[in-house]
PDBQT receptor file of N, H, CA, C and O in Angstrom, charges set to zero:
ATOM      1  N   MET A   1     136.542 126.854  -4.181  1.00  0.00    +0.000 N 
ATOM      2  CA  MET A   1     136.318 125.500  -3.897  1.00  0.00    +0.000 C 
ATOM      3  C   MET A   1     134.878 125.106  -4.158  1.00  0.00    +0.000 C 
ATOM      4  O   MET A   1     133.985 125.837  -3.731  1.00  0.00    +0.000 OA
ATOM      5  N   ASN A   2     134.623 124.119  -4.757  1.00  0.00    +0.000 N 
ATOM      6  H   ASN A   2     135.349 123.525  -5.103  1.00  0.00    +0.000 HD
ATOM      7  CA  ASN A   2     133.220 123.614  -5.141  1.00  0.00    +0.000 C 
ATOM      8  C   ASN A   2     132.870 122.575  -4.042  1.00  0.00    +0.000 C 
ATOM      9  O   ASN A   2     133.607 122.219  -3.122  1.00  0.00    +0.000 OA
ATOM     10  N   VAL A   3     131.579 122.145  -4.315  1.00  0.00    +0.000 N 
ATOM     11  H   VAL A   3     130.981 122.434  -5.063  1.00  0.00    +0.000 HD
ATOM     12  CA  VAL A   3     131.065 121.090  -3.400  1.00  0.00    +0.000 C 
ATOM     13  C   VAL A   3     131.595 119.873  -3.341  1.00  0.00    +0.000 C 
ATOM     14  O   VAL A   3     131.590 119.191  -2.317  1.00  0.00    +0.000 OA
ATOM     15  N   ASP A   4     132.180 119.452  -4.646  1.00  0.00    +0.000 N 
ATOM     16  H   ASP A   4     132.184 120.006  -5.478  1.00  0.00    +0.000 HD
ATOM     17  CA  ASP A   4     132.711 118.242  -4.813  1.00  0.00    +0.000 C 
ATOM     18  C   ASP A   4     134.046 118.152  -3.957  1.00  0.00    +0.000 C 
ATOM     19  O   ASP A   4     134.279 117.219  -3.188  1.00  0.00    +0.000 OA
ATOM     20  N   ARG A   5     134.763 119.060  -4.142  1.00  0.00    +0.000 N 
ATOM     21  H   ARG A   5     134.574 119.818  -4.766  1.00  0.00    +0.000 HD
ATOM     22  CA  ARG A   5     136.208 119.084  -3.582  1.00  0.00    +0.000 C 
ATOM     23  C   ARG A   5     136.054 119.384  -1.994  1.00  0.00    +0.000 C 
ATOM     24  O   ARG A   5     136.968 119.068  -1.233  1.00  0.00    +0.000 OA
ATOM     25  N   ALA A   6     134.920 119.976  -1.537  1.00  0.00    +0.000 N 
ATOM     26  H   ALA A   6     134.177 120.232  -2.155  1.00  0.00    +0.000 HD
ATOM     27  CA  ALA A   6     134.664 120.307  -0.105  1.00  0.00    +0.000 C 
ATOM     28  C   ALA A   6     134.324 118.652   0.502  1.00  0.00    +0.000 C 
ATOM     29  O   ALA A   6     134.960 118.177   1.444  1.00  0.00    +0.000 OA
ATOM     30  N   VAL A   7     133.370 118.007  -0.122  1.00  0.00    +0.000 N 
ATOM     31  H   VAL A   7     132.854 118.393  -0.887  1.00  0.00    +0.000 HD
ATOM     32  CA  VAL A   7     132.983 116.714   0.334  1.00  0.00    +0.000 C 
ATOM     33  C   VAL A   7     134.213 115.707   0.446  1.00  0.00    +0.000 C 
ATOM     34  O   VAL A   7     134.397 114.993   1.432  1.00  0.00    +0.000 OA
ATOM     35  N   LEU A   8     135.008 115.731  -0.644  1.00  0.00    +0.000 N 
ATOM     36  H   LEU A   8     134.859 116.310  -1.445  1.00  0.00    +0.000 HD
ATOM     37  CA  LEU A   8     136.141 114.740  -0.598  1.00  0.00    +0.000 C 
ATOM     38  C   LEU A   8     137.026 115.324   0.463  1.00  0.00    +0.000 C 
ATOM     39  O   LEU A   8     137.405 114.489   1.285  1.00  0.00    +0.000 OA
ATOM     40  N   THR A   9     137.430 116.497   0.641  1.00  0.00    +0.000 N 
ATOM     41  H   THR A   9     137.122 117.174  -0.026  1.00  0.00    +0.000 HD
ATOM     42  CA  THR A   9     138.176 117.105   1.677  1.00  0.00    +0.000 C 
ATOM     43  C   THR A   9     137.673 116.616   2.912  1.00  0.00    +0.000 C 
ATOM     44  O   THR A   9     138.436 116.001   3.657  1.00  0.00    +0.000 OA
ATOM     45  N   PHE A  10     136.406 116.825   3.244  1.00  0.00    +0.000 N 
ATOM     46  H   PHE A  10     135.787 117.324   2.639  1.00  0.00    +0.000 HD
ATOM     47  CA  PHE A  10     135.887 116.705   4.591  1.00  0.00    +0.000 C 
ATOM     48  C   PHE A  10     135.953 115.228   4.969  1.00  0.00    +0.000 C 
ATOM     49  O   PHE A  10     136.297 114.861   6.092  1.00  0.00    +0.000 OA
ATOM     50  N   ALA A  11     135.587 114.338   3.920  1.00  0.00    +0.000 N 
ATOM     51  H   ALA A  11     135.307 114.635   3.007  1.00  0.00    +0.000 HD
ATOM     52  CA  ALA A  11     135.562 112.852   4.128  1.00  0.00    +0.000 C 
ATOM     53  C   ALA A  11     137.024 112.301   4.474  1.00  0.00    +0.000 C 
ATOM     54  O   ALA A  11     137.184 111.508   5.401  1.00  0.00    +0.000 OA
ATOM     55  N   GLY A  12     138.036 112.740   3.718  1.00  0.00    +0.000 N 
ATOM     56  H   GLY A  12     137.906 113.385   2.965  1.00  0.00    +0.000 HD
ATOM     57  CA  GLY A  12     139.220 112.396   4.052  1.00  0.00    +0.000 C 
ATOM     58  C   GLY A  12     139.807 112.755   5.195  1.00  0.00    +0.000 C 
ATOM     59  O   GLY A  12     140.532 111.969   5.805  1.00  0.00    +0.000 OA
ATOM     60  N   SER A  13     139.521 114.167   5.678  1.00  0.00    +0.000 N 
ATOM     61  H   SER A  13     138.931 114.805   5.183  1.00  0.00    +0.000 HD
ATOM     62  CA  SER A  13     139.936 114.572   7.016  1.00  0.00    +0.000 C 
ATOM     63  C   SER A  13     139.271 113.735   8.209  1.00  0.00    +0.000 C 
ATOM     64  O   SER A  13     139.910 113.497   9.234  1.00  0.00    +0.000 OA
ATOM     65  N   VAL A  14     137.863 113.271   8.010  1.00  0.00    +0.000 N 
ATOM     66  H   VAL A  14     137.344 113.463   7.178  1.00  0.00    +0.000 HD
ATOM     67  CA  VAL A  14     137.177 112.701   9.062  1.00  0.00    +0.000 C 
ATOM     68  C   VAL A  14     137.919 111.020   9.042  1.00  0.00    +0.000 C 
ATOM     69  O   VAL A  14     138.083 110.425  10.108  1.00  0.00    +0.000 OA
ATOM     70  N   VAL A  15     138.215 110.556   8.052  1.00  0.00    +0.000 N 
ATOM     71  H   VAL A  15     138.082 111.039   7.187  1.00  0.00    +0.000 HD
ATOM     72  CA  VAL A  15     138.782 109.308   7.874  1.00  0.00    +0.000 C 
ATOM     73  C   VAL A  15     140.200 109.382   8.783  1.00  0.00    +0.000 C 
ATOM     74  O   VAL A  15     140.454 108.534   9.638  1.00  0.00    +0.000 OA
ATOM     75  N   LEU A  16     140.959 110.352   8.521  1.00  0.00    +0.000 N 
ATOM     76  H   LEU A  16     140.753 111.041   7.826  1.00  0.00    +0.000 HD
ATOM     77  CA  LEU A  16     142.401 110.532   8.983  1.00  0.00    +0.000 C 
ATOM     78  C   LEU A  16     142.245 110.791  10.535  1.00  0.00    +0.000 C 
ATOM     79  O   LEU A  16     143.004 110.262  11.347  1.00  0.00    +0.000 OA
ATOM     80  N   ILE A  17     141.188 111.659  10.907  1.00  0.00    +0.000 N 
ATOM     81  H   ILE A  17     140.571 112.089  10.247  1.00  0.00    +0.000 HD
ATOM     82  CA  ILE A  17     140.995 111.917  12.358  1.00  0.00    +0.000 C 
ATOM     83  C   ILE A  17     140.682 110.759  12.921  1.00  0.00    +0.000 C 
ATOM     84  O   ILE A  17     141.315 110.467  13.936  1.00  0.00    +0.000 OA
ATOM     85  N   SER A  18     139.676 109.839  12.443  1.00  0.00    +0.000 N 
ATOM     86  H   SER A  18     139.161 110.077  11.619  1.00  0.00    +0.000 HD
ATOM     87  CA  SER A  18     139.271 108.784  13.177  1.00  0.00    +0.000 C 
ATOM     88  C   SER A  18     140.274 107.605  13.328  1.00  0.00    +0.000 C 
ATOM     89  O   SER A  18     140.258 106.798  14.258  1.00  0.00    +0.000 OA
ATOM     90  N   LEU A  19     141.212 107.616  12.213  1.00  0.00    +0.000 N 
ATOM     91  H   LEU A  19     141.225 108.272  11.458  1.00  0.00    +0.000 HD
ATOM     92  CA  LEU A  19     142.219 106.501  12.496  1.00  0.00    +0.000 C 
ATOM     93  C   LEU A  19     143.039 106.980  13.476  1.00  0.00    +0.000 C 
ATOM     94  O   LEU A  19     143.357 106.165  14.341  1.00  0.00    +0.000 OA
ATOM     95  N   ALA A  20     143.525 108.249  13.579  1.00  0.00    +0.000 N 
ATOM     96  H   ALA A  20     143.266 108.912  12.876  1.00  0.00    +0.000 HD
ATOM     97  CA  ALA A  20     144.318 108.778  14.677  1.00  0.00    +0.000 C 
ATOM     98  C   ALA A  20     143.572 108.330  16.120  1.00  0.00    +0.000 C 
ATOM     99  O   ALA A  20     144.101 107.695  17.032  1.00  0.00    +0.000 OA
ATOM    100  N   LEU A  21     142.421 108.756  16.075  1.00  0.00    +0.000 N 
ATOM    101  H   LEU A  21     141.991 109.272  15.334  1.00  0.00    +0.000 HD
ATOM    102  CA  LEU A  21     141.675 108.484  17.225  1.00  0.00    +0.000 C 
ATOM    103  C   LEU A  21     141.577 106.874  17.722  1.00  0.00    +0.000 C 
ATOM    104  O   LEU A  21     141.626 106.550  18.908  1.00  0.00    +0.000 OA
ATOM    105  N   ALA A  22     141.458 106.101  16.811  1.00  0.00    +0.000 N 
ATOM    106  H   ALA A  22     141.418 106.365  15.847  1.00  0.00    +0.000 HD
ATOM    107  CA  ALA A  22     141.626 104.642  17.011  1.00  0.00    +0.000 C 
ATOM    108  C   ALA A  22     143.043 104.229  17.452  1.00  0.00    +0.000 C 
ATOM    109  O   ALA A  22     143.148 103.413  18.367  1.00  0.00    +0.000 OA
ATOM    110  N   TRP A  23     144.046 104.698  16.910  1.00  0.00    +0.000 N 
ATOM    111  H   TRP A  23     143.960 105.362  16.167  1.00  0.00    +0.000 HD
ATOM    112  CA  TRP A  23     145.196 104.509  17.329  1.00  0.00    +0.000 C 
ATOM    113  C   TRP A  23     145.632 104.887  18.686  1.00  0.00    +0.000 C 
ATOM    114  O   TRP A  23     146.221 104.157  19.483  1.00  0.00    +0.000 OA
ATOM    115  N   LEU A  24     145.238 106.244  18.875  1.00  0.00    +0.000 N 
ATOM    116  H   LEU A  24     144.760 106.837  18.227  1.00  0.00    +0.000 HD
ATOM    117  CA  LEU A  24     145.568 106.761  20.332  1.00  0.00    +0.000 C 
ATOM    118  C   LEU A  24     144.537 106.581  21.443  1.00  0.00    +0.000 C 
ATOM    119  O   LEU A  24     144.897 106.713  22.612  1.00  0.00    +0.000 OA
ATOM    120  N   VAL A  25     142.993 106.223  21.068  1.00  0.00    +0.000 N 
ATOM    121  H   VAL A  25     142.700 106.116  20.117  1.00  0.00    +0.000 HD
ATOM    122  CA  VAL A  25     142.290 106.479  22.285  1.00  0.00    +0.000 C 
ATOM    123  C   VAL A  25     141.593 104.968  22.387  1.00  0.00    +0.000 C 
ATOM    124  O   VAL A  25     141.726 104.238  23.369  1.00  0.00    +0.000 OA
ATOM    125  N   ASN A  26     140.874 104.654  21.273  1.00  0.00    +0.000 N 
ATOM    126  H   ASN A  26     140.766 105.247  20.476  1.00  0.00    +0.000 HD
ATOM    127  CA  ASN A  26     139.954 103.492  21.289  1.00  0.00    +0.000 C 
ATOM    128  C   ASN A  26     139.771 102.976  19.843  1.00  0.00    +0.000 C 
ATOM    129  O   ASN A  26     139.483 103.744  18.925  1.00  0.00    +0.000 OA
ATOM    130  N   PRO A  27     139.951 101.612  19.669  1.00  0.00    +0.000 N 
ATOM    131  CA  PRO A  27     139.674 101.137  18.443  1.00  0.00    +0.000 C 
ATOM    132  C   PRO A  27     138.135 101.174  17.857  1.00  0.00    +0.000 C 
ATOM    133  O   PRO A  27     137.848 100.877  16.697  1.00  0.00    +0.000 OA
ATOM    134  N   TYR A  28     137.356 101.522  18.695  1.00  0.00    +0.000 N 
ATOM    135  H   TYR A  28     137.589 101.764  19.637  1.00  0.00    +0.000 HD
ATOM    136  CA  TYR A  28     135.867 101.734  18.260  1.00  0.00    +0.000 C 
ATOM    137  C   TYR A  28     135.597 103.095  17.360  1.00  0.00    +0.000 C 
ATOM    138  O   TYR A  28     134.546 103.347  16.771  1.00  0.00    +0.000 OA
ATOM    139  N   TRP A  29     136.689 103.846  17.385  1.00  0.00    +0.000 N 
ATOM    140  H   TRP A  29     137.543 103.642  17.864  1.00  0.00    +0.000 HD
ATOM    141  CA  TRP A  29     136.574 104.982  16.345  1.00  0.00    +0.000 C 
ATOM    142  C   TRP A  29     136.603 104.622  15.006  1.00  0.00    +0.000 C 
ATOM    143  O   TRP A  29     136.207 105.364  14.107  1.00  0.00    +0.000 OA
ATOM    144  N   LEU A  30     137.058 103.504  14.838  1.00  0.00    +0.000 N 
ATOM    145  H   LEU A  30     137.380 102.901  15.569  1.00  0.00    +0.000 HD
ATOM    146  CA  LEU A  30     137.111 102.827  13.355  1.00  0.00    +0.000 C 
ATOM    147  C   LEU A  30     135.782 102.732  12.829  1.00  0.00    +0.000 C 
ATOM    148  O   LEU A  30     135.523 102.835  11.630  1.00  0.00    +0.000 OA
ATOM    149  N   LEU A  31     134.861 102.517  13.822  1.00  0.00    +0.000 N 
ATOM    150  H   LEU A  31     135.070 102.433  14.796  1.00  0.00    +0.000 HD
ATOM    151  CA  LEU A  31     133.303 102.797  13.298  1.00  0.00    +0.000 C 
ATOM    152  C   LEU A  31     132.964 103.925  12.529  1.00  0.00    +0.000 C 
ATOM    153  O   LEU A  31     132.212 103.872  11.556  1.00  0.00    +0.000 OA
ATOM    154  N   LEU A  32     133.570 105.068  12.999  1.00  0.00    +0.000 N 
ATOM    155  H   LEU A  32     134.180 105.111  13.790  1.00  0.00    +0.000 HD
ATOM    156  CA  LEU A  32     133.348 106.472  12.138  1.00  0.00    +0.000 C 
ATOM    157  C   LEU A  32     133.972 106.345  10.658  1.00  0.00    +0.000 C 
ATOM    158  O   LEU A  32     133.425 106.867   9.687  1.00  0.00    +0.000 OA
ATOM    159  N   THR A  33     135.124 105.631  10.578  1.00  0.00    +0.000 N 
ATOM    160  H   THR A  33     135.569 105.208  11.368  1.00  0.00    +0.000 HD
ATOM    161  CA  THR A  33     135.789 105.362   9.250  1.00  0.00    +0.000 C 
ATOM    162  C   THR A  33     135.066 104.686   8.635  1.00  0.00    +0.000 C 
ATOM    163  O   THR A  33     134.874 105.021   7.466  1.00  0.00    +0.000 OA
ATOM    164  N   ALA A  34     134.335 103.400   9.191  1.00  0.00    +0.000 N 
ATOM    165  H   ALA A  34     134.491 103.128  10.140  1.00  0.00    +0.000 HD
ATOM    166  CA  ALA A  34     133.588 102.710   8.265  1.00  0.00    +0.000 C 
ATOM    167  C   ALA A  34     132.126 103.243   7.697  1.00  0.00    +0.000 C 
ATOM    168  O   ALA A  34     131.567 102.878   6.662  1.00  0.00    +0.000 OA
ATOM    169  N   PHE A  35     131.661 104.224   8.686  1.00  0.00    +0.000 N 
ATOM    170  H   PHE A  35     132.115 104.520   9.526  1.00  0.00    +0.000 HD
ATOM    171  CA  PHE A  35     130.551 104.890   8.387  1.00  0.00    +0.000 C 
ATOM    172  C   PHE A  35     130.795 106.090   7.180  1.00  0.00    +0.000 C 
ATOM    173  O   PHE A  35     129.899 106.346   6.376  1.00  0.00    +0.000 OA
ATOM    174  N   VAL A  36     131.972 106.713   7.160  1.00  0.00    +0.000 N 
ATOM    175  H   VAL A  36     132.699 106.505   7.814  1.00  0.00    +0.000 HD
ATOM    176  CA  VAL A  36     132.148 107.571   6.176  1.00  0.00    +0.000 C 
ATOM    177  C   VAL A  36     132.533 106.741   4.803  1.00  0.00    +0.000 C 
ATOM    178  O   VAL A  36     132.116 107.109   3.705  1.00  0.00    +0.000 OA
ATOM    179  N   GLY A  37     133.216 105.798   4.946  1.00  0.00    +0.000 N 
ATOM    180  H   GLY A  37     133.556 105.499   5.838  1.00  0.00    +0.000 HD
ATOM    181  CA  GLY A  37     133.138 104.860   3.702  1.00  0.00    +0.000 C 
ATOM    182  C   GLY A  37     131.795 104.220   2.998  1.00  0.00    +0.000 C 
ATOM    183  O   GLY A  37     131.620 104.007   1.798  1.00  0.00    +0.000 OA
ATOM    184  N   LEU A  38     131.003 104.003   3.969  1.00  0.00    +0.000 N 
ATOM    185  H   LEU A  38     131.145 104.176   4.944  1.00  0.00    +0.000 HD
ATOM    186  CA  LEU A  38     129.739 103.396   3.413  1.00  0.00    +0.000 C 
ATOM    187  C   LEU A  38     128.811 104.666   2.803  1.00  0.00    +0.000 C 
ATOM    188  O   LEU A  38     127.973 104.489   1.919  1.00  0.00    +0.000 OA
ATOM    189  N   ASN A  39     129.074 105.887   3.376  1.00  0.00    +0.000 N 
ATOM    190  H   ASN A  39     129.755 106.031   4.094  1.00  0.00    +0.000 HD
ATOM    191  CA  ASN A  39     128.203 107.087   3.061  1.00  0.00    +0.000 C 
ATOM    192  C   ASN A  39     128.746 107.189   1.508  1.00  0.00    +0.000 C 
ATOM    193  O   ASN A  39     127.976 107.152   0.548  1.00  0.00    +0.000 OA
ATOM    194  N   LEU A  40     130.214 107.325   1.386  1.00  0.00    +0.000 N 
ATOM    195  H   LEU A  40     130.840 107.355   2.166  1.00  0.00    +0.000 HD
ATOM    196  CA  LEU A  40     130.712 107.736   0.131  1.00  0.00    +0.000 C 
ATOM    197  C   LEU A  40     130.204 106.606  -0.817  1.00  0.00    +0.000 C 
ATOM    198  O   LEU A  40     129.894 107.069  -1.915  1.00  0.00    +0.000 OA
ATOM    199  N   ILE A  41     130.044 105.363  -0.721  1.00  0.00    +0.000 N 
ATOM    200  H   ILE A  41     130.297 104.986   0.171  1.00  0.00    +0.000 HD
ATOM    201  CA  ILE A  41     129.639 104.305  -1.461  1.00  0.00    +0.000 C 
ATOM    202  C   ILE A  41     128.089 104.492  -1.978  1.00  0.00    +0.000 C 
ATOM    203  O   ILE A  41     127.745 104.446  -3.159  1.00  0.00    +0.000 OA
ATOM    204  N   GLN A  42     127.315 104.689  -0.968  1.00  0.00    +0.000 N 
ATOM    205  H   GLN A  42     127.594 104.726  -0.009  1.00  0.00    +0.000 HD
ATOM    206  CA  GLN A  42     125.940 105.066  -1.150  1.00  0.00    +0.000 C 
ATOM    207  C   GLN A  42     125.781 106.351  -2.033  1.00  0.00    +0.000 C 
ATOM    208  O   GLN A  42     124.985 106.339  -2.972  1.00  0.00    +0.000 OA
ATOM    209  N   ALA A  43     126.563 107.506  -1.729  1.00  0.00    +0.000 N 
ATOM    210  H   ALA A  43     127.210 107.516  -0.967  1.00  0.00    +0.000 HD
ATOM    211  CA  ALA A  43     126.533 108.539  -2.647  1.00  0.00    +0.000 C 
ATOM    212  C   ALA A  43     126.893 108.265  -3.949  1.00  0.00    +0.000 C 
ATOM    213  O   ALA A  43     126.218 108.794  -4.832  1.00  0.00    +0.000 OA
ATOM    214  N   ALA A  44     127.788 107.570  -4.246  1.00  0.00    +0.000 N 
ATOM    215  H   ALA A  44     128.336 107.140  -3.529  1.00  0.00    +0.000 HD
ATOM    216  CA  ALA A  44     128.127 107.138  -5.471  1.00  0.00    +0.000 C 
ATOM    217  C   ALA A  44     126.988 106.422  -6.316  1.00  0.00    +0.000 C 
ATOM    218  O   ALA A  44     127.062 106.435  -7.545  1.00  0.00    +0.000 OA
ATOM    219  N   PHE A  45     126.096 105.892  -5.763  1.00  0.00    +0.000 N 
ATOM    220  H   PHE A  45     126.036 105.881  -4.765  1.00  0.00    +0.000 HD
ATOM    221  CA  PHE A  45     125.153 105.067  -6.361  1.00  0.00    +0.000 C 
ATOM    222  C   PHE A  45     123.728 105.941  -6.419  1.00  0.00    +0.000 C 
ATOM    223  O   PHE A  45     122.952 105.898  -7.374  1.00  0.00    +0.000 OA
ATOM    224  N   THR A  46     123.554 106.663  -5.331  1.00  0.00    +0.000 N 
ATOM    225  H   THR A  46     124.185 106.698  -4.555  1.00  0.00    +0.000 HD
ATOM    226  CA  THR A  46     122.266 107.414  -5.335  1.00  0.00    +0.000 C 
ATOM    227  C   THR A  46     122.430 108.816  -5.494  1.00  0.00    +0.000 C 
ATOM    228  O   THR A  46     121.427 109.433  -5.850  1.00  0.00    +0.000 OA
ATOM    229  N   GLY A  47     123.525 109.478  -5.298  1.00  0.00    +0.000 N 
ATOM    230  H   GLY A  47     124.341 108.976  -5.009  1.00  0.00    +0.000 HD
ATOM    231  CA  GLY A  47     123.720 110.889  -5.510  1.00  0.00    +0.000 C 
ATOM    232  C   GLY A  47     123.350 111.767  -4.466  1.00  0.00    +0.000 C 
ATOM    233  O   GLY A  47     123.478 112.988  -4.562  1.00  0.00    +0.000 OA
ATOM    234  N   PHE A  48     122.803 111.075  -3.269  1.00  0.00    +0.000 N 
ATOM    235  H   PHE A  48     122.699 110.083  -3.191  1.00  0.00    +0.000 HD
ATOM    236  CA  PHE A  48     122.358 111.551  -2.100  1.00  0.00    +0.000 C 
ATOM    237  C   PHE A  48     123.720 111.790  -1.193  1.00  0.00    +0.000 C 
ATOM    238  O   PHE A  48     124.485 110.841  -1.020  1.00  0.00    +0.000 OA
ATOM    239  N   CYS A  49     123.974 112.967  -0.672  1.00  0.00    +0.000 N 
ATOM    240  H   CYS A  49     123.353 113.738  -0.813  1.00  0.00    +0.000 HD
ATOM    241  CA  CYS A  49     125.013 113.128  -0.007  1.00  0.00    +0.000 C 
ATOM    242  C   CYS A  49     124.716 114.215   1.025  1.00  0.00    +0.000 C 
ATOM    243  O   CYS A  49     124.617 115.325   0.502  1.00  0.00    +0.000 OA
ATOM    244  N   PRO A  50     124.542 114.195   2.406  1.00  0.00    +0.000 N 
ATOM    245  CA  PRO A  50     124.196 114.980   3.239  1.00  0.00    +0.000 C 
ATOM    246  C   PRO A  50     125.296 116.127   3.546  1.00  0.00    +0.000 C 
ATOM    247  O   PRO A  50     124.975 117.256   3.917  1.00  0.00    +0.000 OA
ATOM    248  N   ALA A  51     126.428 115.768   3.378  1.00  0.00    +0.000 N 
ATOM    249  H   ALA A  51     126.689 114.851   3.077  1.00  0.00    +0.000 HD
ATOM    250  CA  ALA A  51     127.347 116.789   3.504  1.00  0.00    +0.000 C 
ATOM    251  C   ALA A  51     127.498 117.839   2.155  1.00  0.00    +0.000 C 
ATOM    252  O   ALA A  51     127.764 119.038   2.234  1.00  0.00    +0.000 OA
ATOM    253  N   ALA A  52     127.295 117.188   1.101  1.00  0.00    +0.000 N 
ATOM    254  H   ALA A  52     127.079 116.213   1.037  1.00  0.00    +0.000 HD
ATOM    255  CA  ALA A  52     127.078 118.225  -0.073  1.00  0.00    +0.000 C 
ATOM    256  C   ALA A  52     125.963 119.055   0.043  1.00  0.00    +0.000 C 
ATOM    257  O   ALA A  52     126.038 120.188  -0.432  1.00  0.00    +0.000 OA
ATOM    258  N   MET A  53     124.833 118.643   0.652  1.00  0.00    +0.000 N 
ATOM    259  H   MET A  53     124.772 117.722   1.038  1.00  0.00    +0.000 HD
ATOM    260  CA  MET A  53     123.618 119.584   0.842  1.00  0.00    +0.000 C 
ATOM    261  C   MET A  53     123.998 120.703   1.765  1.00  0.00    +0.000 C 
ATOM    262  O   MET A  53     123.647 121.861   1.542  1.00  0.00    +0.000 OA
ATOM    263  N   ILE A  54     124.829 120.296   2.963  1.00  0.00    +0.000 N 
ATOM    264  H   ILE A  54     125.114 119.355   3.143  1.00  0.00    +0.000 HD
ATOM    265  CA  ILE A  54     125.122 121.240   3.853  1.00  0.00    +0.000 C 
ATOM    266  C   ILE A  54     126.123 122.396   3.090  1.00  0.00    +0.000 C 
ATOM    267  O   ILE A  54     125.904 123.606   3.147  1.00  0.00    +0.000 OA
ATOM    268  N   PHE A  55     127.186 121.812   2.415  1.00  0.00    +0.000 N 
ATOM    269  H   PHE A  55     127.363 120.829   2.369  1.00  0.00    +0.000 HD
ATOM    270  CA  PHE A  55     128.129 122.673   1.784  1.00  0.00    +0.000 C 
ATOM    271  C   PHE A  55     127.359 123.676   0.734  1.00  0.00    +0.000 C 
ATOM    272  O   PHE A  55     127.687 124.859   0.633  1.00  0.00    +0.000 OA
ATOM    273  N   ARG A  56     126.520 123.207   0.124  1.00  0.00    +0.000 N 
ATOM    274  H   ARG A  56     126.254 122.247   0.206  1.00  0.00    +0.000 HD
ATOM    275  CA  ARG A  56     125.813 124.050  -0.743  1.00  0.00    +0.000 C 
ATOM    276  C   ARG A  56     124.932 125.083  -0.046  1.00  0.00    +0.000 C 
ATOM    277  O   ARG A  56     124.863 126.232  -0.482  1.00  0.00    +0.000 OA
ATOM    278  N   LYS A  57     124.260 124.684   1.033  1.00  0.00    +0.000 N 
ATOM    279  H   LYS A  57     124.316 123.751   1.387  1.00  0.00    +0.000 HD
ATOM    280  CA  LYS A  57     123.660 125.789   1.848  1.00  0.00    +0.000 C 
ATOM    281  C   LYS A  57     124.647 126.773   2.352  1.00  0.00    +0.000 C 
ATOM    282  O   LYS A  57     124.256 127.916   2.588  1.00  0.00    +0.000 OA
ATOM    283  N   LEU A  58     125.880 126.448   2.541  1.00  0.00    +0.000 N 
ATOM    284  H   LEU A  58     126.198 125.519   2.349  1.00  0.00    +0.000 HD
ATOM    285  CA  LEU A  58     126.924 127.332   3.023  1.00  0.00    +0.000 C 
ATOM    286  C   LEU A  58     127.370 128.258   1.965  1.00  0.00    +0.000 C 
ATOM    287  O   LEU A  58     128.034 129.238   2.303  1.00  0.00    +0.000 OA
ATOM    288  N   GLY A  59     127.077 128.058   0.701  1.00  0.00    +0.000 N 
ATOM    289  H   GLY A  59     126.538 127.262   0.426  1.00  0.00    +0.000 HD
ATOM    290  CA  GLY A  59     127.300 128.903  -0.487  1.00  0.00    +0.000 C 
ATOM    291  C   GLY A  59     128.345 128.609  -1.472  1.00  0.00    +0.000 C 
ATOM    292  O   GLY A  59     128.772 129.393  -2.319  1.00  0.00    +0.000 OA
ATOM    293  N   LEU A  60     128.800 127.113  -1.227  1.00  0.00    +0.000 N 
ATOM    294  H   LEU A  60     128.453 126.476  -0.539  1.00  0.00    +0.000 HD
ATOM    295  CA  LEU A  60     129.755 126.784  -2.121  1.00  0.00    +0.000 C 
ATOM    296  C   LEU A  60     129.124 126.399  -3.558  1.00  0.00    +0.000 C 
ATOM    297  O   LEU A  60     128.052 125.797  -3.627  1.00  0.00    +0.000 OA
ATOM    298  N   LYS A  61     129.713 126.711  -4.474  1.00  0.00    +0.000 N 
ATOM    299  H   LYS A  61     130.583 127.200  -4.418  1.00  0.00    +0.000 HD
ATOM    300  CA  LYS A  61     129.160 126.479  -5.861  1.00  0.00    +0.000 C 
ATOM    301  C   LYS A  61     129.185 124.960  -6.211  1.00  0.00    +0.000 C 
ATOM    302  O   LYS A  61     130.057 124.199  -5.791  1.00  0.00    +0.000 OA
ATOM    303  N   ALA A  62     128.119 124.576  -7.041  1.00  0.00    +0.000 N 
ATOM    304  H   ALA A  62     127.411 125.194  -7.382  1.00  0.00    +0.000 HD
ATOM    305  CA  ALA A  62     128.037 123.127  -7.530  1.00  0.00    +0.000 C 
ATOM    306  C   ALA A  62     129.098 122.680  -8.316  1.00  0.00    +0.000 C 
ATOM    307  O   ALA A  62     129.630 123.352  -9.199  1.00  0.00    +0.000 OA
ATOM    308  N   GLY A  63     129.475 121.282  -7.920  1.00  0.00    +0.000 N 
ATOM    309  H   GLY A  63     129.043 120.736  -7.202  1.00  0.00    +0.000 HD
ATOM    310  CA  GLY A  63     130.389 120.613  -8.804  1.00  0.00    +0.000 C 
ATOM    311  C   GLY A  63     129.661 119.787  -9.798  1.00  0.00    +0.000 C 
ATOM    312  O   GLY A  63     128.444 119.830  -9.979  1.00  0.00    +0.000 OA
ATOM    313  N   SER A  64     130.592 118.954 -10.492  1.00  0.00    +0.000 N 
ATOM    314  H   SER A  64     131.580 118.919 -10.345  1.00  0.00    +0.000 HD
ATOM    315  CA  SER A  64     129.981 118.004 -11.424  1.00  0.00    +0.000 C 
ATOM    316  C   SER A  64     129.292 116.733 -10.828  1.00  0.00    +0.000 C 
ATOM    317  O   SER A  64     128.517 116.003 -11.447  1.00  0.00    +0.000 OA
ATOM    318  N   ALA A  65     129.644 116.599  -9.688  1.00  0.00    +0.000 N 
ATOM    319  H   ALA A  65     130.274 117.192  -9.185  1.00  0.00    +0.000 HD
ATOM    320  CA  ALA A  65     129.177 115.341  -8.969  1.00  0.00    +0.000 C 
ATOM    321  C   ALA A  65     127.802 115.652  -8.066  1.00  0.00    +0.000 C 
ATOM    322  O   ALA A  65     126.761 115.000  -8.150  1.00  0.00    +0.000 OA
ATOM    323  N   PHE A  66     128.018 116.714  -7.248  1.00  0.00    +0.000 N 
ATOM    324  H   PHE A  66     128.864 117.243  -7.181  1.00  0.00    +0.000 HD
ATOM    325  CA  PHE A  66     126.890 117.075  -6.408  1.00  0.00    +0.000 C 
ATOM    326  C   PHE A  66     126.429 118.498  -6.729  1.00  0.00    +0.000 C 
ATOM    327  O   PHE A  66     125.480 118.992  -6.121  1.00  0.00    +0.000 OA
TER     328      PHE A  66
């Protein structure tokens, strides 16, 4: 697995978990979904992604985007 796939997997997982928590616990968990979406948009324009930096430090090989 490379960094790109890890970032997309992590972001998708966080979105689904936050949606489930919003449904089951409290609608304020949707703020986490919004945060993930905004982070993905800014990463597309700036190339800066904190999750990609962490995955790279964990030893994953670089992808084409990060």
